[in-house]
N, C-alpha and C positions, 0 to 999 in steps of 0.2 A: 429547455430543460430546466423547469420548475422544481418539478418534484425526482429528487434523488434515492431512486430505491435502493441500489446497492450501498448508499452510505450511510452508519446510521448518525453523522452530524448532520442534520435532515436540514435545520436553520443555517448554518454554514455554507452548504450546497446549496440551499435557495438564494442565497446572497452572490454567493461566490461558488459557481458550477466545476472552476477549474480546482479548488482546493480538493474535490472530491475524487478527482483522475489522478492528482499528483499522491494522494494518500494511498490511492490501489498501488500505484506503480511503486511509491516508496516501500508498502509493506512486502511488496513480489522480488523484489529488489534484495531488501533485508531477509527474505528468509532464503532467496538464493544465495547471498551471500553467508550468511551461519550455515547453510548446509554444506558450501562449498569449503568453509574454514575448518567443519569439523571433518569432512572427508580428509584434507591436506593433513591436519594433526593428526589422523587416527592413522593414515596412510606411514605418514613418518615419525 
């Protein structure tokens, strides 16, 4: 995994490939959490 195409931080990903995966998971979890929070606040 020398080239991390999906990650904008290519220098970090080349040295630490798992950082790219963690950033993607963190972004997805944050987005789901934000949408869930907005849904709950709008319903209540």
